N, C-alpha and C positions, 0 to 999 in steps of 0.2 A: 391184650385187652381190646375188645371191640367197643367202640363208642356207640351209644344209642342216642336218640333224640333227647332223652332226659339227661344225658351227660352234658348238654349245652344249655345253659340258662342265662337269662337276661339279668343284668344288674344296671345300676344307674350309669356307670362309665362305659358300658359295652356289654360284653358277654364273658362268661366263665366256662371253660371246659374242665370238667372234673376227670382227671386221668390217674393212672396208677401211681405216679411219682409226685402227685400234687396238682393243684389247680393252676390253670393258665388263663390270664386275662387277655381278651381280644378286644381291641378298640380300633376305631377308625379315625384317621387324621387325613383330611382332604380326600384323595382318591386311593389312599393306601391303608391296608389292614396291617396292624401291628400286633405283636404278641409280647407278653411279659410274664415270666414265670412267677407264681405267687407262693410256691411251696418252700420247704426248707430242707428237702432231701438232696437236691442237686445244686451245683454251683458252676459259674462261668460257662465254658463251652458246652458242657453237657446239659445245662439248663436251657441254653439257647437252642441246641439241637432238639431237645425234648419238646420245647415249645413249638418249634416249626413243624415237627412231626405230628403233634396233636392238631395243629391248625390244618395241616394237609389231610389228616384223617377226617376231621370235622367237615371240610369242604367236600371230600369224597362222599361222606354220608349224606350231606345236604343235596348234592347233585343226584344221588340215587334215590332219594326219598320221593314217594309218590304224592306230591302236592296236588291239590285240586285246582291249581292255577300255574301260570307261567308268566314270565316277564319278557315282553317283546324287545326287540333291539332299540326301540325308541323310549324304553323305560315304562311302557304301559303294562299294567297287570291285567291279564286275561284269565277269566275263569274257564277252565277246561272240563271240570266235573263238578256240577253244582252240589250234588249230594256230599261228595268228599270235602268240598270247600266248606260247606255248612258244618259238617262234623268237626273239621279241624279248627274252625273259628272258635269253638268252645273248649279247646284243649290248650290251657296255658302252658303245659309242658312242651309244646311245640314252638313257642315264641322264639326261643334261641335259634333254632335252625331256620325259621322263617326270616329272621333278621339277617343271619349269615347269608342266606340265599339272595336277599335283596342287595347286600353289600357286594357280593361277588358278581352280580349281574349289572350293577350300575357303574 
């Protein structure tokens, strides 16, 4: 299964990735991104491996997504395409990957 931007959604505690074997919670503690399997189909090591795999896929999707902005090394957000930035601002289905992008860049 390939993830889409809509596979990653924001919730109060962080983000949820909807995958084929169940959802995975992604949350940030300090400078670290953690994952926790939320489904009931997998247990122990396979749940942990699945969670890490989904996070890796989500980060790859986020890195490849054509955002209308970028984050500089100092943490400043720079708009690179004003039209695309404007269009994406009004798309709540992109909030999850936007947050993940910020988490991986800071």
